[in-house]
C-alpha positions in Angstrom: 110.3 64.7 105.8 108.0 63.7 103.0 107.8 66.0 100.0 104.3 66.5 98.5 104.1 67.4 94.9 101.4 69.3 93.2 101.2 70.5 89.5 100.6 74.0 88.5 97.5 73.8 86.3 96.2 76.0 83.5 99.6 77.2 82.3 101.3 76.7 79.0 104.1 74.7 80.6 104.0 72.2 83.5 105.9 73.2 86.6 106.2 70.9 89.6 106.9 72.3 93.0 107.5 70.3 96.2 106.1 71.5 99.4 107.3 70.4 102.8 103.9 69.8 104.4 105.2 69.2 107.9 106.7 72.7 108.2 104.7 75.8 109.1 105.2 79.5 108.5 106.8 81.6 111.3 104.2 82.7 113.8 103.0 86.3 113.7 104.3 88.8 116.5 100.9 90.5 116.8 98.3 88.1 118.3 94.6 88.0 116.7 92.2 89.9 118.8 88.7 91.1 118.3 88.4 94.7 119.7 86.0 94.9 122.6 82.2 94.8 122.1 81.9 96.7 125.4 82.9 100.1 124.1 79.4 101.7 124.0 79.6 104.9 126.0 78.4 104.9 129.7 77.2 101.3 129.4 78.4 98.5 131.8 80.9 96.8 129.6 80.9 93.3 130.8 79.2 90.7 133.0 80.2 90.5 136.6 81.1 86.8 136.5 83.4 84.9 134.2 81.5 82.9 131.6 81.9 79.2 132.3 83.4 77.1 129.4 81.1 74.8 127.6 81.6 71.3 128.9 80.2 67.9 128.1 77.4 67.5 130.7 78.1 63.8 130.9 81.6 64.5 132.3 82.3 65.6 135.8 85.7 67.3 136.4 88.0 65.2 138.5 90.7 66.4 140.9 94.3 65.5 140.9 97.1 64.8 138.5 99.9 66.8 136.9 99.3 68.0 133.3 102.4 67.8 131.1 102.6 69.9 128.0 105.4 69.8 125.4 106.5 73.2 124.0 109.3 74.2 121.6 112.5 75.2 123.5 113.8 78.8 123.3 110.5 80.6 123.4 111.0 81.7 127.0 114.5 82.9 127.5 113.8 84.8 130.7 111.1 84.2 133.3 110.1 86.7 135.9 107.5 89.4 136.3 105.9 90.7 133.1 108.4 93.6 133.2 111.2 91.1 133.1 110.0 88.3 130.9 110.4 88.0 127.1 107.1 89.8 126.6 107.2 90.1 122.8 106.6 86.4 122.5 103.4 84.4 123.2 105.7 81.8 124.9 106.1 84.1 127.9 102.4 84.8 128.2 101.6 81.1 128.1 104.2 80.3 130.7 103.0 83.1 133.0 99.3 82.5 132.7 99.0 79.8 135.3 100.6 82.2 137.8 99.9 85.8 136.9 96.4 87.0 135.8 95.2 90.1 134.1 92.3 92.6 134.4 90.7 91.1 131.3 91.0 88.1 129.0 89.5 86.9 125.7 87.0 84.1 125.5 86.9 81.5 122.7 85.0 83.9 120.5 87.7 86.5 120.9 85.5 88.7 123.1 86.7 90.6 126.1 85.5 89.1 129.4 86.4 89.8 133.0 89.2 88.3 135.0 90.6 90.4 137.9 88.2 93.2 136.8 84.5 92.3 137.2 83.3 95.0 134.8 84.4 98.2 133.1 82.8 101.4 131.9 83.7 103.9 129.2 82.6 107.5 129.6 80.5 109.2 127.0 83.4 111.2 125.7 85.7 108.2 125.5 88.2 109.9 127.7 88.1 107.6 130.7 87.8 103.8 131.4 86.7 102.8 134.8 87.6 99.3 136.0 85.6 97.6 138.8 87.9 95.1 140.5 87.3 91.7 142.0 87.2 91.6 145.8 88.6 89.1 148.2 91.5 88.1 145.9 95.0 87.4 147.4 98.3 87.1 145.7 100.3 83.9 146.3 102.5 85.8 148.9 99.4 86.9 150.9 99.3 90.5 149.5 95.7 91.7 148.9 94.7 92.4 145.3 93.6 96.0 145.0 93.5 99.1 142.7 96.9 100.1 144.0 98.3 96.7 142.8 96.9 97.3 139.4 98.2 100.9 139.2 101.6 99.6 140.3 101.6 96.9 137.5 100.5 99.4 134.8 103.2 101.9 135.9 105.9 99.4 136.1 105.1 97.1 133.2 107.2 95.7 130.3 108.7 97.9 127.6 105.7 97.3 125.4 103.6 99.2 127.9 105.0 102.5 126.6 103.1 101.9 123.3 100.0 100.3 124.8 99.6 103.0 127.4 100.6 105.9 125.1 97.2 107.6 125.3 96.8 107.1 129.1 97.5 110.5 130.7 97.0 109.4 134.3 95.7 106.6 136.5 93.4 107.4 139.4 92.5 105.2 142.4 88.8 105.9 143.1 88.7 103.4 145.9 90.3 100.1 146.9 88.4 98.3 144.1 87.9 101.0 141.5 90.5 102.3 139.1 90.2 105.0 136.4 92.4 105.3 133.3 92.3 108.9 132.0 93.0 109.2 128.2 94.1 112.0 126.0 92.0 110.3 123.3 90.1 107.0 123.1 92.3 104.2 121.9 90.5 101.1 120.6 93.7 99.1 120.9 94.0 99.6 124.7 91.5 97.1 126.1 92.5 94.3 123.7 96.2 94.9 124.5 95.5 94.8 128.2 93.7 91.4 127.6 96.1 89.5 125.5 99.6 90.9 126.2 101.7 91.0 129.3 101.0 94.7 129.7 97.7 93.8 131.4 99.1 91.2 133.7 99.1 92.0 137.5 101.9 90.5 139.6 102.2 91.0 143.3 103.6 94.5 143.9 105.2 93.3 147.2 107.1 90.5 145.4 108.2 92.5 142.3 109.4 95.5 144.4 112.0 93.3 146.1 115.5 93.2 144.6 116.6 89.9 143.0 119.2 88.3 140.9 119.0 86.9 137.4 119.2 83.4 139.0 116.3 84.0 141.4 114.2 86.3 139.3 111.6 83.7 138.4 111.2 82.4 142.0 111.2 85.9 143.5 109.0 87.7 141.0 106.7 85.1 139.4 104.0 85.8 142.1 100.4 86.4 141.0 96.8 85.6 141.7 96.5 82.6 139.4 95.4 79.0 140.1 99.0 77.7 140.2 102.2 78.8 142.0 105.5 78.9 140.3 107.9 76.1 141.5 111.0 76.0 139.2 112.4 76.9 135.8 115.3 75.3 133.9 115.8 77.1 130.6 115.2 74.8 127.6 114.3 71.9 130.0 111.0 72.6 131.9 108.8 74.9 134.0 107.0 73.5 137.0 103.9 74.7 138.8 101.9 73.6 141.8 98.3 74.1 142.9 97.4 77.3 144.8 95.0 76.3 147.5 94.0 79.9 148.1 92.8 80.6 144.5 89.8 82.9 144.4 87.6 80.5 142.3 87.0 78.3 145.3 86.4 75.0 143.5 89.5 75.3 141.3 92.0 74.4 140.1 91.3 70.7 139.5 95.0 69.7 138.8 97.7 69.2 141.4 100.2 70.8 139.1 101.5 71.6 135.6 104.8 71.0 133.8 105.9 72.5 130.5 108.6 70.4 128.8 110.8 72.3 126.5 112.0 70.2 123.5 113.7 72.0 120.6 113.7 69.4 117.9 110.4 68.7 116.2 111.0 65.0 115.6 112.1 64.5 119.2 108.9 66.3 120.4 106.7 64.1 118.4 108.5 60.9 119.6 108.2 62.0 123.2 104.5 62.7 122.8 103.8 59.3 121.2 105.8 57.7 124.0 103.5 59.2 126.6 105.9 61.7 128.1 103.2 64.4 127.9 99.5 64.9 127.5 99.5 67.6 125.0 101.6 69.4 122.3 101.3 71.8 119.4 101.6 70.0 116.1 102.1 70.7 112.4 99.2 69.9 110.0 100.9 66.8 108.7 101.7 65.5 112.2 98.1 66.3 113.1 96.7 64.0 110.4 99.0 61.2 111.6 98.1 61.6 115.2 94.4 61.9 114.5 94.7 58.5 112.7 96.3 57.1 115.9 93.3 58.2 118.0 94.6 61.5 119.5 92.3 64.5 119.8 93.2 67.3 117.3 91.9 70.7 118.2 92.2 73.7 115.8 92.8 76.8 117.7 93.1 80.5 116.9 94.5 82.0 113.8 98.3 81.5 113.9 99.1 83.9 111.1 98.0 85.4 107.8 100.5 85.0 104.9 100.5 87.9 102.5 102.4 89.8 99.8 103.1 93.5 99.7 104.2 94.7 96.3 106.4 97.8 95.9 103.6 100.2 94.9 105.0 103.4 96.4 108.0 103.9 94.2 107.1 105.5 90.8 109.6 103.4 88.8 108.3 100.1 90.1 106.1 97.9 87.8 103.8 97.4 90.8 102.8 101.1 90.8 100.3 100.0 88.2 97.3 98.5 89.9 96.8 96.1 87.0 100.2 94.5 87.7 99.3 94.1 91.4 96.1 92.4 90.5 97.9 90.2 88.0 100.1 88.9 90.9 97.0 87.7 92.8 95.4 86.1 89.8 98.7 84.3 89.0 98.9 82.4 92.3 96.9 79.3 93.0 96.4 80.0 96.7 94.2 77.0 97.2 96.7 74.5 95.9 99.5 75.8 98.1 97.3 76.1 101.2 95.9 72.6 100.8 99.3 71.0 100.3 101.0 73.0 103.1 98.1 72.9 105.6 96.8 69.4 105.0 93.3 70.8 104.9 93.6 72.9 108.0 94.5 76.2 106.3 92.0 78.7 104.8 92.5 80.7 101.6 92.1 84.4 102.1 90.8 87.1 99.8 90.9 89.9 102.4 92.8 90.5 105.6 89.7 89.2 107.5 88.0 85.8 107.4 84.5 85.7 106.0 83.2 84.9 109.5 84.7 88.2 110.8 82.2 91.1 111.1 84.9 93.3 109.6 84.9 91.3 106.4 83.7 93.5 103.4 80.8 91.9 101.8 80.1 92.0 98.0 83.7 92.0 96.8 84.5 89.6 93.9 87.6 87.7 94.8 90.6 87.5 92.5 90.7 83.7 92.3 93.5 81.8 90.4 93.3 82.7 86.7 96.7 82.7 84.9 95.1 83.9 81.7 93.6 86.9 83.4 97.0 87.6 85.0 98.7 87.6 81.5 95.9 89.8 80.1 96.4 92.4 82.9 100.2 92.4 82.4 99.8 92.9 78.7 97.4 95.8 79.2 99.9 97.4 81.6 102.6 97.2 79.0 104.3 93.9 80.1 103.2 91.5 77.5 106.7 90.0 77.6 106.8 90.0 81.4 109.4 91.5 83.6 112.0 90.7 86.2 111.6 91.4 89.9 112.5 90.1 93.4 110.7 88.3 96.2 111.9 89.4 99.6 111.3 86.9 102.4 112.5 86.0 105.8 114.7 83.0 106.3 112.0 81.8 108.7 109.5 81.4 105.9 109.1 78.0 104.4 111.3 77.8 101.4 108.9 75.6 99.5 106.2 78.3 99.8 108.5 80.8 98.2 109.5 78.4 95.4 105.8 77.8 94.7 105.1 81.5 94.5 108.1 82.0 92.3 106.9 79.3 89.9 103.3 80.5 89.6 104.5 84.1 88.9 107.0 82.9 86.3 104.2 81.0 84.5 102.3 84.3 84.2 105.4 86.2 83.0 106.9 87.6 86.2 110.4 86.3 86.6 111.2 86.7 90.3 114.5 85.9 92.1 114.4 85.0 95.8 116.2 87.2 98.3 116.2 85.9 101.9 117.1 87.7 105.1 117.2 86.8 108.8 113.9 87.9 110.5 115.5 91.1 112.0 116.9 92.2 108.6 113.5 91.3 106.9 111.7 93.5 109.4 114.2 96.3 108.8 113.6 96.1 105.1 109.8 96.5 105.7 110.4 99.6 107.8 113.1 101.2 105.6 111.7 100.2 102.2 112.8 98.4 99.0 112.5 98.8 95.2 110.9 96.7 92.5 109.9 93.7 94.6 107.3 91.6 96.4 107.6 91.5 100.2 106.3 88.3 101.8 105.3 88.6 105.4 102.8 87.6 108.1 100.6 90.7 108.3 98.2 91.4 111.1 94.6 90.5 110.4 91.8 93.0 110.9 91.0 91.6 114.3 94.4 92.8 115.7 93.7 96.5 115.2 97.0 97.6 116.7 99.1 95.3 114.4 96.8 96.1 111.4 97.4 99.9 111.9 101.2 99.3 112.1 101.0 97.5 108.8 98.8 99.8 106.8 98.8 103.1 108.7 101.0 106.1 108.9 104.8 105.8 108.8 107.3 107.6 111.0 110.5 109.1 109.6 113.0 106.7 108.1 114.9 105.0 110.9 112.2 105.7 113.5 110.9 102.1 113.5 107.3 103.5 113.4 105.2 101.6 110.9 105.8 98.8 108.4 105.7 98.4 104.6 107.3 101.7 103.7 107.2 100.7 100.0 103.5 100.1 100.0 101.1 102.7 98.6 98.8 104.4 101.1 95.7 105.3 99.0 94.0 108.6 99.6 91.9 108.4 102.7 93.4 105.2 104.2 95.4 106.7 107.0 92.6 109.0 108.0 90.2 106.0 108.0 92.5 104.0 110.2 93.0 106.9 112.6 89.2 107.3 112.9 88.6 103.7 113.7 91.2 103.7 116.5 89.6 106.8 118.0 86.0 105.3 117.8 84.7 104.1 121.2 81.6 102.4 119.6 82.4 98.8 118.6 79.5 98.6 116.1 80.7 101.7 114.3 84.3 100.4 114.3 83.1 97.3 112.6 81.5 99.3 109.8 84.6 101.5 109.5 86.8 98.4 109.2 84.7 97.0 106.4 85.2 100.2 104.5 89.0 99.9 105.1 88.9 96.3 103.9 87.2 97.4 100.7 89.7 100.2 100.0 92.7 97.8 100.5 91.1 95.2 98.2 90.1 97.7 95.5 93.6 99.2 95.3 95.3 95.7 95.6 98.0 97.2 97.8 98.4 94.0 99.7 97.7 90.5 98.6 96.3 88.0 101.2 97.2 84.4 100.6 96.0 82.1 103.4 95.5 81.8 107.1 97.1 79.0 109.2 95.8 77.9 112.6 97.3 76.5 115.7 96.7 72.8 116.1 96.8 70.9 119.4 97.2 67.1 119.8 96.1 65.7 123.2 95.4 62.4 124.7 91.8 61.7 125.6 92.4 62.2 129.3 92.7 66.0 128.9 89.6 68.1 129.3 88.7 71.8 129.2 92.2 73.1 128.7 91.5 75.3 125.6 95.3 75.5 125.1 95.0 77.4 121.8 91.6 79.0 122.3 90.9 82.6 123.3 93.9 83.9 121.5 96.2 81.1 122.5 98.1 83.1 125.1 95.0 83.1 127.2 94.5 79.4 128.0 92.5 78.4 131.1 94.6 76.2 133.4 92.1 76.6 136.2 89.5 74.8 134.2 91.7 71.9 133.0 91.4 68.4 134.4 92.5 64.9 133.7 90.2 61.9 133.7 91.6 58.8 135.5 
C-alpha cells in the first residue's frame, strides 16, 4: 500500500507524515438524511407517483442478465425479516432492499418520496400522520399489501423501532389503504427514520408470523413486495435473488436476478473486480483513481461520514474549557492537506457540520482555516505560551495515519498529544461516559441526520444510561432547548432556519471541530445503468430500475 507524504507547512520545524491513501475512515452508524420537506400542516405531503430517475434519452433499458455486486464480507451476519436482521448496519438494508420495501424512501436529493405509501398528510397540530397506501400490491407469497400489514410491521419491528416510534402513541387503521400514526408530540426524526432504516420496511405479515429456525430464517421470512425474490444466502459468500414477475411496477424489474458477492479482503475484492467477476463494487479513493484510468465509471455517492474532534470542554480543569484553546486546535490543523491526501480529491473540507450546499448551513461565518501562527497566539493569550500535554482518544477503526497527522499538526502549534486507541465499542462507551483533558476523534452525524445530530449534541441521560454522546462536551446555554424545538417543529422551512441558528451556536462556541466529509465511491463497468447504488442515502438503491446493456 503506497504511502503518500505531505509536508506540514508554515511551522518552525518540518514534520513529515505519511498517509495511507487507500484506507478510509470507519463508516458512520447514523445515515445522512434530509428531514422531509413535506411537513407543512394539512398539506398533501408527496406526489402520488414515484419520480422516475433521470436517464440518458439515447439509452433504452434492456431486459435480462444477472447483476453481480462485490461487497465486503461480515456486514450482514444475519438475514431475515427486518426484526431479525442486523438492522444497525447499512449492509442489512442494502441486502434487504431488493426484497422488502418501505412506506417511503429518499431520492437522490435526499428528499422523501413515496414507495408503498402514495402520499401522507400531517395534521395542523402535528399530532397525527396519515399515510395513503398503494393499492393492488402483493407480497411474494401472495398476501395482499394493506394497512394491516403496515401496522403489523411497525408493531413487530426491529429493536431500533423502540426509539424511532417512541412518540407514536397508537396506530389506527382508517380503511384498508389508510393508516394513521397518533403522536404524543411531533417528531421530525420519524419520517426520515421510516424512510432510511429497517424500521420502515414492510415484510409479509403472513411469512414473518410463521415459526422458523436460524437456518431457514432468511428463506422463510425474507418475503416482501420488492422487485426481486430472495433465493439463497451463504454467510460471507453470497446472497442471490431472482426476478419477481408479479412486481407492482408492471414494466420492471429489467434484470433476471442479482447476486451480492461477499469478499472480506480489500485486495482480493479489487482483483476479482478487475477480473470481471462482478459489475460493480465500492472502492477507496486511491482505487477509484486507478480504476477510472482503466476506463471504469466512478460515481460519487452520498456522504459516508463526517470526521470531527470533540474537545473536553465540560470539565473545569481541562485546558479546553477555554474557547481560545478550542479555536487554536482548529487553526492548528491543515484539514485541506490531510483531506486531499487521504481522499485523492474526493473528500471535502468542512467548517461546519453541514456542507455549504445544505440549506442548514449557517451563512456569514468566517471559517477557522489553517493558521499555525494564529493557533500559537490564541494558546498564548489563554496562558499556554509554552503549550501543554493532552491526549487524542480514537477508535482502532480510525485510520492511524490520520491520527498521526493530527498529532503532528497539534505538536507544531504547542499541543503535545499522545494517542490512546480503543476498540469501537470501548470508544463509544468513552463518549457516553466521558473523559478528561483530551480530544475525542469521531464520526459525528451531520445536520441532515437530525436524530444522530441530536444524540451527538443534545441532552444527556444519567451516566450509564447510554442516552446521548459526548458527555465531556460543553452544552452552551440554549443549545439543548434549540435542539428540542427543532425536533418538535412540523414545518420543514422553519426547521431549516432553526438548524442554521444551531450551526452558528456550535461554531461560535467551538465545542466541536469539523474536519472533512468523505463520500461513498462506486466503480462499475459501462454495462451497468440506473442502479444508483450509493445514491439516495446509499441504503436506498433502486434495483428495479437497474439494467445491463448487452
